[in-house]
Structure formats: C-alpha cells, structure tokens
N, C-alpha and C positions, 0 to 999 in steps of 0.2 A: 307519524310520517316516515316516512325512508328516511336515512341519515347517509350521508356524502363520505366514504374512504377516502380520503388524503394521502395522499404520498408525503412522508413530513417531512421537513427544514429541521434536520439535529443536529447545525453547526453555522455557526457564521459566516462562512463560508462555504456554505455544502450549495451547490444550483440543482444539480439533477443525481440521477442515481437508477438503478437497475432493479427489479427484483429478481431475486432468486430463485424462489421458492413459496409458492402458495401453499401454505398448510389446512386451509379451510376452501368447500369448494361452494361452487353455485349449488343454491339448495339445501348447504349443512348450516345446522342452528348454529346460533355465535351467544355467548353471554360476554360480561365485561372482564375483563384480563386474558381472555382465550387469545394467544397467537394466531394472527391471521396470514402474515407472511414474511419472508426472511425478505432484506434488501441491502443490497450492495453500491456504498459507496466509493469514493476515489481513498476512503479512509477504513473503512470496517465492513462486516457484514454484521447486521441487526436486525433482530427479530423486535414486530411492530404488532402489539398489543390493540384490542380494540376497546374501546368505550363505551359501543353500544350495546344492545342484546336487540336480538330477531332471528334473521335469516342470512345468508350472504344472497343476497335477490340477482344481484349481478356485478363479474367481473370485464373491466374495460380492459386493462395495461396485462398484458400474457407475461408468462415467466419469459429473460432474457434481455427483454426490450426498456432502454433508457428515455426516461422520460423527467421532464422538470419537477423542482419540487412545486408541492399548494397540487398537482396534477389529481384529478379525481379519478381513481382507480376501483372503484366499486359501490356498491351501494347495501347498507342494511336495513331489514324493515320487518314488517309482519308480512306473514307465507302471502301469495301471490299480488303485493303490492306493487301499483305499477312505480318503473322505471323507467328513465329515456334509455333508448335505443344507444347512442352515443352518448361519449363521456362530457361534460359539459370543459368549455377551453379554462385553464388554470389560472387564477387572476394574478396579474403581474404583481412580483413583492415592493414593498414601498424599497425605496433608495436609503442605503447604510453603508456606512464606511466600513473600508472590510479590513479583518487584521492582518498583519502578517501570518503569510503561508509557510509550512513546513511540509517536506514531503513521508508522508507516511500515514501508508497507510495500515488498515489490517484485516487479522482474516475473519475473526470468527463472531459469534454471534453474540450481540448485548442486547438487553431488552429496553423496550421505548414502547410506551403508550403514542398512541396516535390521537393528535388534538383534535378537541370538537374544531370546525371551521368556525368564525368569526363571523358575526352578521358585518357584511358589508357597509359601510359608512355612506352614506349621501356624496354624490361626488360634485367637488366643491373647485370652481373654477381656480387655477394659480398659474405663474409661469412657471415652468418647467426650472430645477436649480443647474446651475453649471455646474458639473464636477471638478473638483480640485485635482491636479494631476496627481496621480499617488505617487509615493516617498520610497516605493523598489519597485522592482516589474512584477507586476501579478501572473500566476501563472494561469493559463486560458484552458476557459472549463473544453472538455471532451467537447466533440463532436457528437449529433444523435446517428448512429450507423444506419446505412440504409440498408432494408434488407437486399440479401440477393435474389435476384430475379427467380423466379419460382420453375420448376421442371415441370413443364408441361410432359407425359406420360402416360401410357396406356394401362391398366392393372395388369393386363397378360403381358409386354413389354415390361413392366418393373419387374414382374416373377420373376422372367426367365433374365433378366439382367442378374437379379440377385442369385442366382438359383449358378448361374454363370461366373460370379465373381468379377462383375465389369462395374467399371461406372459408366453410366447411362448419358452423364452431362457431356460425353464426348462424341455422341452420337446425335446427327442431322436429323431430325423429325421430317417426313413426309407427308403426315397426316395434316386435318384441318387445322388453322392458325402453327403449324410448325410441329405440332404433336407427337410425340415418339411412339411409331406402334410397332407389333411384335414383326414384323420384316424388317422394318428399320433394324432393329437388334441382331435377327441373325444374319444379315448383310455384312452387317459389321463384325460379326465375330467370324464371316466367312473372309471377310478381307482382311482380317489382323492376322489370321492365322490361328487361329484360336483350337481348331480340330487338332492341332499340328501340337499342341502343349502336351507336358508328359507332367504331371502333379501328382504326388502321395495322398489319399484321401485326409490325413491329419492337417497335410499343410491346405486343404483346400476348406477344410472346417474352420482351421483359424483364419485363414482370408476371410471368410463369410464372416465371423465374427468379428473381425476388427476392420471391417469396411476395407480392405486391401483390393486396390485393382489388380487382378492375376497378369493381366498385359504387361505392367508395369516391372516386375520380378523376374529377375532373370534366377535361373537354375543355378546351383552347382552341383547335382547327382550327377551319377552317368546320362551320357547323350542328354543333357541340358535340364535333367526329370526335377522341378523345384519341391523342395524339401522345406519342413519345417524352422531350421533356420533361415531358410532364406526369407520365407514369410516374417519371422522375428527379425530379421536386420531390417526387413521393409515397415514394419509398425516403427522401428526406432528413427526410420529416418522421415516418417510421416511427419511434418510439421504440425506442430499444436499451438493453437492459440494461447498469447499471454493471459494471465488472468487480468482480471482488473487490476489489481494492485498493482503486479509486474508492467503494466501499461503505462499508471499513475508514477511512478518509479523512475522508467524510460524516461520517460515524458521530461521529469523536473531533472532529472541528473543531465539529461541534454543542455538543458534549459541553463542548468546550471554554467555546464563547461564552457556555454556559446557565448554569456553573455556576462560571464563572473571571469576575469583576469587573475587565475590563481597563481599563489608560489607559496613555497614550504620551506620550514623551519625544526630542523629536526636537531635534539639534544636528550642526554643521555643522562638519567636521573639514578644517584646510588640511591636504593631503596633498602640496604642490607639492614641499617638501624629500623626502619620504620618497620620491617618484617619482625624483627626482636619487640619493636614494640607492640604489635599486633597481638603476633603471640601473647605478648605478656596481659594484652587485654580481653584474650580469647578467656583466658586461664580462671580471670578473675568474673566470667559469664559475659563479658560486651566482646560480641560477635559484628567487629564490624568488617567486610571487605575492603581491599585494594580500592576498587572502586570508589568507596566511599571516601577515601581520601584524597584519592583525584579529584572527585566531583567539587570536595569543598578549596581542594588547594586554586580548582579553575574560577569557580566564585569568588575567591577573594581575591584574585590575580583581577580578575574584571573589575570589581571595583577599582582596582588601583590602574588600572589603565581603561578607561571607560569607552576609549576610541573602539576597542575589540568586541564593544558590544553594543554596536552599530550598525544602521543598512543607509545604503546609498543606492540610489537611482543613474547614478552618472553625473549628475549635477549638484545635488543637495546632498546631504548624509543627517541622516535622524539618530539622535543618541537615545537610546532608549534610557527607560526610567529606572528599569526591575531589572533584574536577570534573569530571566525566564529561559531555565538551562533542558535545552532537549537531552536525550539520555537515548542514544540508539540500541534496540532491542532485537534482537534476531526472533524471527519466528516462523512457521513452516513454510509459508510460501513468500517470505518476505522479509523487510524489515519495517519499522515501525519505530518513531520517535517521539515516547510519550515526553511532556513537559513541564516541570520541577517549576510551580508557578513565583516569583520573586523569591527564590533562591537565596537572597542575599538576607533575609530577614528570619532562617531559619538556622536553630543550634543544628549544630553538627549531629546527635543523633536523631534530630526531627528530619533532617536531611537524608540522613541514611534511611530511616523509616518509610519517608516517603517515594524513594527511589528503590526499598524495595518491594515497596504496595505495587506502584506503578507495572516495573517489570511482571508481577504476577498478572495484572490486569492482561495485561500486553500478550502474554503467553497464555490467559487463559481466552482473547478474546473478547475482553469484558469494558476495552477502552471506548469512550465517545469520543468523537469527532473534533470537541472543543479541548479533550485531553491530548491532544496530540497537532495542534495549531498554537502558535506566535511563538516558536522557540526563537531566540535574541541570540544563541552562540550554544552549538553543541559539542556533547562527547559519542566517539565511539573507542569502545577499549574490545580490542580484540586480544586479551591479554591470557583469556582462559583458552585458545587457539591455535599455542605454541608456533607464533608469529616473531621473528626480529622485528621487523618495521614493514609498515605501511604507511602510505598518507589518504584521504578521505575525503569525500567531493563537499563543498560547502550547500550547506541547503540553502536555496532562493531565499532572502529574508534575511541572511547572517551575514556577519563579518566572516566568522570562522568557524573550525571545527577541529577538533584535537583527537588525534587518532594515535591508543593508547596501546604498546605492543607487548609482549611476555617479556616478564623479568628472568635475566641470563645470568648465571653463576660463570665469572669474567674476571681475567686478571686487570687490576688496576690500580695507579701508583697513588700510596695514601702518603702523606708527611715522608715523601722521599723513598717508600719501600713497594715493593710491589707484592698483592695482595688479593686475595680471592674475595669479591663483589660481589651481591645482586644490585644488579642496573636494567635498568627500563628504558627503551625509547619510546620518546613521544614528537611527534610530529603534530607540528600547527601548521593548516592549511588558512590562509587567509585571502580575503579579498583586495588585489593590490590598488583597487581603485579608493582606498582609503587607507590601510595598512601599508608603510612601508616596509623595508626592509629591516631598517634601526627597530624599530616599533615592534615587530613580529619578533626578534630576539629576544627584546624588553622582558614581551609576554610568555615564549617558551622559556625562559631563563627564570621569571618569575615562579611559573608553575614549577620547575626543579627546586628554587632551592626552598620551597612549602615542603614540597612532598619531603625534602631531606633535615629539615628542621624540627626536628623532635619535639625540641620545647618548647614549638606552636602547639605542637599534636598533644602535649602533655598539659597547654593551657586550656584545650576545645573541647575534650575529651572529659 
C-alpha cells in the first residue's frame, strides 16, 4: 500500500513552510533514512528523511511552493502502484496553546524524519472551544504567495527575445489569447531602437547569462557603447528577492518597532578586573568568554528584577517562571536566536557549555525550530565587532534585550585618580509598557555591578 509523504510540523509554532529542493525524483528508489527533500521554514532549512521504503511514485508540491504543515507532498509505494492524481487536503491540526515566539530563523539543513501519518479518529460532535485572548501579540503567519501570471509566448519568439537579451514580459502579444509571437518581438525591437544599440560581445554574453534586459542599460563607452562594466552595474541594481529568513526578520522587526514602545538605558561596565580574572582562569585551563560572564550577570539580574523577564499584550502582564535566555548568533544569511532554557537552574560552567553548543549548532545550521522559540529575554553581543555602542530591537514576546559593545581602553577616575581602564558599554532596550525608566536603570546597573564584582565570580567558577 502506498504511503503518503507528509510535510512535517517541526515546531509548536510552525504553520507552513516551503520545499527548497527535492533530493529524490519520481521513480527513484527510496529506503528508510534517505533524504527526500529539504524544507525552508520561517526559522530553518531542514532535511526531511523517509520512514518508508519503495519508489517515489508521485510529487505533488514542487520546489519553492509554500504549503501548510501536514500537507501530503508525495507518495512512496511499490513500482507501478496507483496513487491519486491530486494531493489529498491536509487535515486541520488540533488547536493547541502557542508558546511565545522569538525571531530567528536559521539557514542550513538539520536532519528530521518524516513522521508516519496517524490514523484519523472517528469524528465526535463537540462545541468548539472559545480561544482565550493571547498574553502577547503573536506573529501572523505569512500568506501563501500567489504565483505570477504565466507569460504566454511562442518558442520562436522566446528564442529571439533571449538572443536579443530583452525581457519579453514588456511586449504586448497579438497572437491568440494574447500570445507573444515572433513578429511582436521584432516590432518591439524596431520601435525601441534596438538596432541602433552598440554593445561589446563580452557585455552581451554577460547580459544573457545574468538575464539583464539590454534596453534598460545605459552605455558608458564611446558613442554610448555598452561595456561589461555597464552590465555589472545593472546586475548590482537588479532587485534580489529577500530570503525567507530575511523576510521573517523584516516582518518581526517591523512588528516589534510598531507595537512595542522602546526606550533605552546605557551604562559602562569597568571590566578591567574581570579581564584579569578571565586570564587567570585561562592559565588554569578554564576558558570562558566575556559573553559567558554577561549571560550569567543577566540571568542573576533577571531573577532579582523579574518584571524585566515578563511579557505584555498592552492590557495584562505575564511573568515568566523561567529565565529562557535568548542569545543572538550571526549566521551567513541573517541572525538566529537560540534559547538557553531555564538558565537560572544552570551552574556557570553549564551555562557556558550550553551557550557554546547552541552557537556551534546555529553556525552549522543544525538548530531545530523549538531551539529558537520561547525566549523571555535576549542578549546581543557585538563586542567582537569593534563597536563603541549600539541599541538592539526587542524580540516580540519579550520585555527587553541587552546590547553588549566592545571593551575599550579609556581614562577613568578611580579613587580620585585618572587611570586607564577597560570599559564596556551595555545598552538595555525595554518595553516601556512594562518597565519604567527607574526599573530599566536599576536592571542595567545590576548587570554592571555583577560584571565588576570579582568576588561574585570567584564564588561561581
């Protein structure tokens, strides 16, 4: 019996995704564990493996198409086995509470098995539950994109347009049903002054390779001759679609700035003694980063001032039971925020180990969607990027985020004397609906005082 291949639901908040690439094609043999396709969610690219053996009989969903989770995307079965011509409609998922969402998509592929579809239970009439109002604004799922209208053009007309390096979408067709025919292309070339254009052979080859419309390029050579550098400028100007990750980042950052009234508090922590202490630890074989100390200082401060570890919908405030600490990690095509769960229960060394492990998974593209959702507060550290100071945008579902800048050698007054000290700016961005100025200042100074308290670190390490 043929088995349905289901587009998997890989996280509690995941509602849809797109197939980036099929690694098996119709008619290919499949064994358990084979990678069938790679999918792109709003948080990660993931490889999906098969639970079934046989032949890939049918593919319903092609690459680049966004579909809801639980959609049947194909069938695996015995060679020649009959399967439906059209994909069955996906079953509606049972309603479940949604966790707090955090931005962060991630880029590369992690390996996830395709779950076998469960047998559908017999329907039981019941009154539909009335959903409770959310405790915070939930991000809206992206709409399934509507495919662009198909260009109707004859093969001869298409070949002529390609050889001339022009975009046939600009041409009005006179054939049946608006079909673009060869004479339409020739008329368009004559009317546009194409024959008067001067272009080097190398520039024309590059324009054809990069699908640049020659008629949109202004030549910089003698008598307006189009050169290779003119095509290269046109390539740089050509709009490039944002990746799904960048689209999600853009949507959530706009949501944050439009719905959360940010305000900012900056203090400078004197980390001179901390750097000496860190060097001493390293000489003893204990290698901790500055970020480890920042994360621990934030966790301790959130326990002292729990209002900063909460979330609001503008009418109610929900205090978070655990410090689920988000940690911004830069990756090739964006930014992801892996979450250290219940960070307040970890020792300093455990916190450091988890932070390093999650950062490595993020850069390798192996984070799962659930490892990037539900943070209650985040830290964005750009200390390694040589910045004096910056402010970060709050992740929707959180009350604040701490921006950590680079340590600087600068003069400071210590016990009435001017000395050179290592100082580091930290800027707190907080939701003003929850946190007032005095509390924001209290929290920022709490983090600073812990970074400067060497006796504290001696007791923790």
